[in-house]
Every structure is written in structure tokens, then in C-alpha cells.
N, C-alpha and C positions, 0 to 999 in steps of 0.2 A: 160271235167270235170267229175270226177267220181261221181256217184250217192250219195256216202256216204258223200261227202263234199259239195254237192250242196246247195246253199241257196234256201229257199222255199218262193214262192210268192203266196199270196192268192188273187185270182181274184174274185171280188164281183160284180155281175151284174144280173139283172133279165131277160136279153135278151140273149138267147143262141148264137145268131150270134155274139154278142160282145165278149162273152166268147171264142168262137172258134177263133176269130181273135187274141186275146191276147195269147191264148194257142199256136197258131202257131208261134207267135213271140218269145215266152219265152221257148218253150219246149226243145230247144237245149242248153240252158244256165242255166235253173233253174228247180227245182222241182215245179210243178204248182199244187196249191190247188184251189178248186172252191167252191163258195157259191152263191146261187141264190136268197138270201134274207138277209136282215140285221140281222135277228135273227140267221141264220145259220153262218153268218160271225162272230158274237160275240161268238158263240159256238166254232168255229174253233180257234179264237184268244185266248180263255181261256182254250184251251185243253192242255194236258201235253206237246205237241210239237207245240207251236205256230209258225206262219209264221215269216219270217225275214222282210217282207215288205208286205203291203196291197195296191192293186190297187182297188179303191172303187168308184163305180158309185154313183151319187148323187140322181137321180130320180128313186126311187124304191117304190113299194106299201108297205103299212103297216108301215115300218120303213125306212125312207130315209137315204142317206149316211151321211148327216150332223148329224143326231141323233146317228148313229153308231160311227162316229168319236168322238163326245162328250163323249159317254160312254167309248170308248177305252182310251181316254186321261184322263178321270177322275179316272181310276183304276191304282193302283201302278203296277199291273202285266203287263199291256199292254201299258202304257202311252208312252213308249219309242220306240214302234214299228213304223217305218216310215209309214205314210199314204199318198198316192198320189191319189187325186181325178181324175177320168177319166170320163169326162162328155161332153155332147153336149152344155151345157150352157157356153157361152163364154163372158158374160158381166163382166166388171171389178168388179162390186159390188159382183158378185158371188165368184170371186177369192179372193177378200178381206175378205169376210165372211169365206170362207174355211180356209184361213190362220189364221184367228182370233180364230178359234176353235181348232187349233192344227195341221192342215194338213201341210206336208212338201213341197208339190208341187201340180201342177195343169196341167193336160194334156187334150187338147181339142180333142173330136171326130170329124171326123174320125182320128184314131191314125196313126202315122208314126212309123214304126218299129225302125229306128235309134233313133228317139226321145225317144221312150219308153225304149229302152235298155240303152241309155245314161243316162236318168234320174234315172233309177233303179240302175245302176252301181254307180252313184254319191252318191245317198242316202244310199245305202248299205255300201259304203266306210265310209261315215260320221257316220253311225250307229255303224259300227265296231270300229271306232276310239273312239266314245263316250263310248262304252262299255269297251274298253280297258282302257281309262282314268278313268272311274268309278271304274273299278277293281283295278287300281293302288291306287286311293284315298281310297277305302275300305281297301286295304292291309295296306296302310300307317297309316290309322286311327286305325286299329286293332293293329298295331305295337306300335303306340303311346299310346294307351289305356293300352296295356300290360306293357309297360315301366312305365306308370303312376301308375298302380296298384302295380308293383314291388317296385317303389319308396315309395309309401304310406305304403306298408307292411313293408319295411325296416325302415321307419320313426317310425311306430308304435312299431316295435320290439326294436328299440333304446330307445324309450320312456319307454317301459316296463322294459328294462334292467337298465336304469338309476333310475327308481323308486325303483326297487328291490335293487339296489346298495346302495341307501340311507337307505333303510329299514334294510339292513343287519347290520348296525352299532348298532342298539339297539334291533334287533329282529333276532335271529340267523337263522330262517328259511325264513324270507322275505315273509311269506304268508299273512301278514296283508294287504299289498297293493293289492294283488290279490283278496282277499275276498272283500276288500273295493271297488275295481273296479266293481265287479259283483253286489254289493249292489247298487252302483250308477246307473248302467245300469238298474236294476230292477225299481228303484225309478223314473228314468227319463222316462221310458216307461209308468209307472203308471201315471205320471204327464202329459202325452199326447204328449211327444216328439216322433218323428219318430225313426225307428230303426237306421238309419244313424246318427241322432243327438245323440241318446243314446250311440251308439258306440263311438262317439267322446268324450262325457262326461266321459265315462268309461276310455278311454285311457288317457285323460287329468288328471283324478283324481289320477291315479297311480303315477303321478309326484308331488303330493301335498307336500310331505315332503323332496323333493330333497335338500332343504336348510339345512337339518340336517348335511349335509356334512361339513358345516362351523361351527358347534358347537363343542367346545372342549369336549373330552371324559370324563373328570372328572365331567362335568355337565350333558352331555347327558346320560352317563351310571351310574350315581349316583343311588345306590340302596335304597335311602331314599328320603323323601320329600325335595324338593328344597327350599332354603331360597329365600326371595324376590329378592335379587340381582342376584341369579342364574336363577330365572324364567325370569327376564328381558333379560338375555342372550339367553335363550331358545326361547323367543318370536321373537328374531331376525331371526329365520330360515325362517319365511314367506317372509320377504324382501330379504333375502339371496337367497332363491329359485327363486324368480322372477328375481333377478339379474343374477343368473346362466343361466337361460333359455334366458333371454334378449329379446330384440325386434326382432321378426322374421316375415317373410312374410308368413310362413306356418300357416294355420288356426288352425291346431292341436297344434302347439307350442305356438301360441297366447293364446289358451284356457288353455294350460298347465301352462303358466305363470300366467294367471288370477287365476287358481286354487291354485297354490302355494301361491299367494299373499293374497287370500281372504278366505281360508278355516277355519280361526280362527276368522273371523268377526262374530258378534252376532246380532241377530234380534233386540235386544234392543239398539244397538249402542255401547255396552261396550266391543267389541272385539278389535282385533289388526290385522295388524299394522295401519289401516286407520280409525278405528272407524266408519265404514259404518253402516247404520241402515236400517232395513226392506228390501224392494225390491231394494234398492240401492246396496245391496250385489248381485253380479252376481249369476245367477241361479246355475252355476257349483260350486260356493263356498258354497251355501246353501245345495245343494245335498251332496257334499263331507263332510260337517260338520256333518250331521246326520249319514252318513255311518261310518265316522271316529270315532265318539263318541261311536256308538253302538259296533263297533269291539274292541275298546279300553276297554270298560266296560266288554265285554264277553271274553276277553283274559287275561290269567294269566301273571303277570309281577313280577320281583323280589320284588317289593314293595307292591303287592296286589294279592289277589285271583281273579279268574274269576267270574264274576257275572252270575247268570242264566238268561235266556232270559226274564222271567217275570219281574225280578227286573230291568233289563236294559231298557226294553220297558216302564216300569212305570216311570223311571227317565226321559226318553226322552219325554214321554207324559207331565210330569210336566214342562219341559223346552220349550214346545210349546208356542210361543208368547213372550218368554223371551230371551233365547239364540238361539232358533231354529225356523225355518219358520213354523208358525201355520197351513199352508195349506199342507205342505209336510209331517209333522209328522204323521197325521192320515193315509196318504197313505202308509207310511213306515210300520206302525203297521198292516195295512191290508195285507201286504206282508209277514207276519210272517212265513207262511209255506215255501215259496220260500227261505226266508232268512235262515231258519234253515237247509234247504237242502244244501245250500252253505256252511254253518258252518260245516256240517258233511262231506262234500266232500273235503273241503279245510282246514283241520285241520293243526295246527302248527306241 
């Protein structure tokens, strides 16, 4: 067997005569490493080139083999290295205890060369198979994670495209939903949500007006104030949006449906389509309502001029506790600098 591909065996014993016996048995088959104490054994095991298997004496001064084994099995780097106790202690209780702390096998001194070689060969084969299976599992897991990320990214992109598709019907640039999404993310983080949760809120909020697809052009694009009958038609877009998205297993699509359905609910219960009140309105609906109103107020439309930021924030402040969540409104106002940066970056 060439030296380059030889397995390495660490022999740990405080008696030189025992080391010499094992070295003589192993030298023609394996690369032999030696440690004369428990501490030196741990140093070798944690080195850049750890052994493939450890033959470990039990009775040693300072740190016995049991303690060495416990430390090896407790560490992620060395827990899978096979440990075979080589000891003069032959009581059944000793063997049971050795196995209980993680040893793979037990050889009684004085050792027999065929026994030592057979046991080592068996445990190295098991170790190699274990590492091979672990590698396969890791590769498969990485592949599944990559496919899952790709699927999630695709789902997010479809969500964004659908959100912008709806927006193009009454906003030729479609930038409203992009700005709104960033406002929602800022506010969600400010409200204490994690980055992952805030990203979900942002992606879901982009779908808030998907139901506009179902509103006739003569009402949706009317350049004047709507009459009550026309406004009743417009109000249907919340339910239409929820129906378009439908009942889905995807957490993101469930959240998107909830956003479409509830972004026009009001804190005082006078919103639509469900008339929900206060915290009965889902958080994503309350976040989106603030972002949607702010962007609508600060954007020019055929029937209105864009408001400046001061005027828009004043209006939002007055609506706290009436139409808008009174806890979220002050947080949004505190985000003024970040909000204005988004406005400047993502202009129509």
C-alpha cells in the first residue's frame, strides 16, 4: 500500500512497550502516529491532519482514556473518528462503560495481531462508508436547498411581475408598487420584524392592487372624482385580488392574498371589504395601508398634484387611530429620511 494513500492510526499509551507492540503489528499496513498521554492524543486528533482511527489505552496518568474519548466524542471535529479501547481491564462493566461514552470497540491486552488488524479494518470500512453516506447527504441537501432557493426566487419574481402588471393599468411606470414595497419593508423592520419577515411583507405588499385587473377601464382610468356607484365598483378590487391569488400552500402567496384583501381596511372598522377593526386587521394590511396612502399622496395623478412630504405626513399623523394603526404611524414618521431616499431613487 503506497504511503500516500495509507490510513493513519493514532496509538495512545503511556507504556513504550505497548506502543512498540502495536507499531510492529501496524507498520506494514498503516501510517502509525503515537501519543504517550491523553493531552498529546487530543493535540494529534485536533491537528490539521487528524488520524483515521485511534487505539486508546484506558489507564493513563493525568488524563485517562475515558476522559479522552468523552472529549473527542463531544467535539464536532473529532466525534466521528473511530475509537478502539486497548486495555488490560477485561471486566464486562468496563466494556459497557466504554461503549456508553462512544467507543466503537474494545480489545483486551495482551493483543493479538490478527484481532487488531481485523478490528481496525472493519471500523475503517464502516467509517469510510459513513463518511461517504454523509457526503451524499450533504450534497443532496445542498442540491435541495439550491432548488428551494431557486423556486422561492422564481415565486418572488412572479409576484413582483404580477404586482407591476396590475399597476401599469393606472400608472404608466409601475413604480408605485416598488416604492410601496420598500416602504413596507422599512416599516416592518422598524416595528420589530426580522429581515426575513420584512422581506416577506415587502413581496406580499407588491400584490396589493392585483385586483385592479378586474376593474373596467372607464372607472379605473377616469380622470375625475368617482361617483358613489363607481367607487363601489373600485372597492371590489380588494376581493377580486384575493380571488385571483386564491387559496395557496405557499406562505408568500397566502400573505399576498391577505394583503390584497385587507389593505383598505381601517383601524376604526369603516374600511372594506370586511369592515375589520384595530388589530383584527392583519399586520401586513396595516403596514401596506400606510405605505399605500403615503405614496398615493406624494404622487401626481391626472386628477391631483403631488403633495409634499410634510403635508402627506401631517395627514397620516391625523389619521392615526382613525383609519391607520396608531402604533405604526409614529414609526413611519420616524423613517422620514429613509423614505425620502426611496422617493428620490425610485421616481416615476
